[in-house]
N, C-alpha and C positions, 0 to 999 in steps of 0.2 A: 684360367690356368694360374697356379700359384707356385712360386719357386720354393722348393724344399730347402729347409735350413741346412747349411753345410754342403750344399751341392755347388759345383762349379758351374759357370755359364755354359749353356748348351750351344752347340754349333748348328743353327737352324738350317744352314745350307747343306750340311752333311746329312741331316735327317731328310730334307727334301730330296736330295740325290738318292738316298737309300730307298725312298718310297716312289721315286720317279715322278715327283710333283714339283711345282714351282715353290720357291721360298715364300712367295706371297700367300699361297694357299695355307702354308703352315702358320703364318702370322694371322690369317683370318680365323683359323681354328682357335688359336690362342686368345683371340679377342671375342670369341663366341659369336661371330657373325653368322647369320642364318643362311647365307648364300652358298655355303659349302654343302655338297651332297652328304647324306647321312653315312654312306659307306666310307667316303673319303675321310670324314670327320673321325670315324671310329679308328681307321688305320693310323691317322696322325696321333690321336690320343694314346693309342697303344704303344706307338713308337716312343713318344715322349715319356710315358710311364716306364717303358722298358729301359730307357737310358737313365732313369732314376732322377730326373731333374724336376719334373713337374707332376702335380696331381690335377685331376680334372675338377673344375668348379662347375657344377651343373648350370646349364642355361635356363633362364626363366622361360616357361612356355607362354608364348604370346597368344591371347585369345582373339579369335576373329568371328564376327557375326556375319552370316550370309543371309541376305533377305531375298526371298523368292515369292512370287505371286503366281498368276495364272499364265504368264507368258512362257509358252513351251520352249521357244527358241532360246531365250535368256536363261531359263532354268536349266536347259540341257548344257549349255556352255558354262554356266555358273557352277553347276555340280562338278564338271570336269576340273574347273579351277580349284574348287574346294578339295577335291581328291589330290590334286598336285601339291597344294601348299600344306595339306595335312601330313604329307611325307617329309616335310621340312621342319618337323617338330612344332608346328602350330596347332593349337587347340581350336577346332572349328565347330560352330553351332549354326544350325539352319533354323530359320524362322520365317513367318509370313506376317508382315506388319498389318495387313488388312484383316486377317482372321485371328491373329494372336497379338493384339495391340499391347496388352500389359507385359506379356513375355518379351515382346520386341523392345519395349522401353527398359525392362529389367536387364536384358542382355546388353543393351547399349550402355548401361551404367557401369558394367564390369568388363567390357571388352576394350581392347586397344584399337582394333580396326573393325570397320563395318564395310562390307561389300554389298552393293545394291544391284541385284540382277532382277529388278522388279519394275523398271520404269517409274520410280517414285516421283511424287511432286516435291517441290522445295520445302513445303511444310513438314513432310515426313522426315526428311534429313535434318531439318532444323530442330524438330522435337528430339531426335536422337542425340544431337549435339548439345541440346539444352540439358539433357539428363547426364551428359558426360562431356564437358567442354574440351577434354583432351582426346576425344574420339577422332580417329583418323578415317575419313570417309572416302570411298572409291565408288563411283557410279558408272555402271556399264551401259553403253549404247545411247543414252539420252543426255543431251547437254543440260547442265544445271549450274546455276550461279553460286550455290551454297556448298557444294561438295568440294572437298580438298583436291580430289583428282577426278576428272571426267574422261572416260574413254569412249569414243564414238567414231563410226565411219564418217568420212567427210561428206556429209549430206549435201552441203551447198555445191561442191564440185560435182558430185554425182548427178544432182538435179540439172545442173548446167549441161553436163554431157548428154543427158536424156533429151533436153530441149534441142540441142544442136543436132542430135541424131534425127529427131522427127523433122526438123527444119530441112536438113539435107535431103531427106527422102520425100519432101514435097507436101507434108501434112500441115494443114492450116485449120482443121477442126478436130480437136482432141478432147476426149472425155477423161477426166482425172478422178479416179475413185478415191474418196477422202473419208477417213474416219478419225475421230478426235484422238489426239496424242501429240506430245511435243515434237517427237521425231517426224511424224507425218506432216505436221503443220509446217515445220521448217522446210521439208522437201517440197511441199506444194507452193509455198511462197516464192522460193527461188526458181522453181520450174516456171511458174506463171510469169515472173519478172523477166526471165531469160527469153521465153517465147515472145513476149510483147516487145522486147528489145530487138529481136531478130525480125519480127513481122508485127507491127502495131495493129494490123487489121485481122490477125488470126483470131479464131474463136476457141476459147478454153471453157469447157463445161465442168464445173465442180459437181461431182456426184456424191452428195453427202450421205453418210450413214450415221444415224443416231444410235445412242446406246441401246443395246439389246435388239437392234433391228436385224432382220434377216437379209444377209448379203444378196442372196439370189433374188429375192423379191425387189430389193432396191435396184439391182441391175436390170431386171425384167421391166420394171416401170420406166426406167430411163430409155432402154432400147425401143420400147413401144411408143415413146413420145418423140424421139429423135435418133438419128444414127450417124455418129461421127465417122471419120475415116480411120481414126486410131483411138486406142484407150491406153492409159498409163496407170498402172497399179502401184501405189506408194508402199505396198507391203506384199510380200510373197504369198501370204495366206489367202488374200483376195484373188490373186491370179489363179491359185489352185482351185478355188470355187468356180471361177469363170470357166476354167478348163473342163471341169466335170459336168457342170450344170448347163453350159451353153455350147461351147465349141464341140464337145464330143456328141451332144444330143442333136445338134442342128448344124452340122458342118457346112452345109451349103449356104445358109443365111449368113454365117460369120466368116465365110471363106476369104473375103476381101478385107476384113477388118484387121488392121495392124495392131499388135499387142506388145506391150513392154512392161517390165516390172523393175522394182528396186529391191535387190538382194536375192540371194539364193544360197542357202547354207551349203558349203563345200564338203563338210565332213560326211563321208559315206555312211557313217553310222546313224546320221540324222536324216532319215528317209521320209520326212513328212511331205515334201514337195516333189511333184513329178513332172512339172512343166519344163519346156525347153524354149522359153521365149527370149527375145532380146532383153538384156537386163543390165543394170548397174550392179556390179558385184564387188564384194570386199572379202578379205580372208578373215573369217571368224577366229582362227587360231591366233591371229595377230592380237586380238583383244585379250586372249588368255596370256600371251607372252608379256604384253605390257602390264596387265594387271598383276601378274606374279612379280614383275620387276618392281613395281611401286610398293608391293607388300614387303618384299625383302630388302628394298633400298628406300626406306621411307625418307622423304625430304624433311628438312628442318621445320618444326612445327611452330616456331615463335612468330614467323611472319604470317603464316596461314594464307599465303597467296595462292589462289586457285590455279591448278594446272589442268590444261586441256590438251589431250593427245588425240589427234584425228588419224584414223586408219585410212590408208590409201584405198581408193576405189578405181574401177576401170570399167569400160564398156565392153560387153560381150554381145556379139551379133550372131544370131542363128537363122535369120531370114524371116522372122515373124513380123518385123516392121518392113512393109513392102513399099517400093517406090510408087508414088502417085503419078499417073500419066494422063495427058489430055488425048483427044481423038487422033492427034498426029503422032502419038508415041513420045511426046516430049514431056519432061517433068512439068507438073503444074506449078 
């Protein structure tokens, strides 16, 4: 906003009252802050111009790079975030750093913000920041030491809640389905530690899945060699495979097996998972709200101190984790 020569000072409180807005909103529009809704911004600018005091100085369009890979869950919510911020006058570009490495680096060089909805490793984020030292990086879902902002469910607290739930229900032999990934590794380590703290003699079987392995085959081999009282899936997609390939096909064999998983997308439009197991759940829209907040209210960049915001998690019980009982009906 620029004061027109010869104009007297405007009364911002009167304009705010005329538009039924707060004076602070008028000041935000004057300072070209991106946190004001587009419709509100237009109304304020029209009112200022109508009073003949100010002309509008166009705001610079901030460029944001959104990095997606094959993770359907992160892609789904990352695309929702991209749609939301594009309505706030940001220029958004989608890329896949694994399939389009050069384009990824080229976009990193010209964008102000990079949002990673791709479970990137630290090297990927470092490469982007090397191409553009001023790039402001936001990482969704996975903890990372080199991103400026990391948004993640509270994996440690969720894994402790899972261990305590199994312990209360009397389970001392638990299979944990594990596939490589920073998030799942963090969940496994905390779960293992908490179970051993509660009962040092309990048995925890890691069921490892190597890259490109068939989940159903891995589970089949495990169940053919041993049979725990409970199984814990560190990601919802593996619980979905168990539901269709084992529980639905052979319900009698798996009738007494207790099942639990970590996460279940709450958005009704994302209908990938159909199970109703006990689970550690978090609100995915919280990730979107916090990501949008950090995009529109970027912290000072001089210090470059990493920010970690952990989304609250809670235990949801549906009865799939059954109490263990001895021959007298007492908890084991």
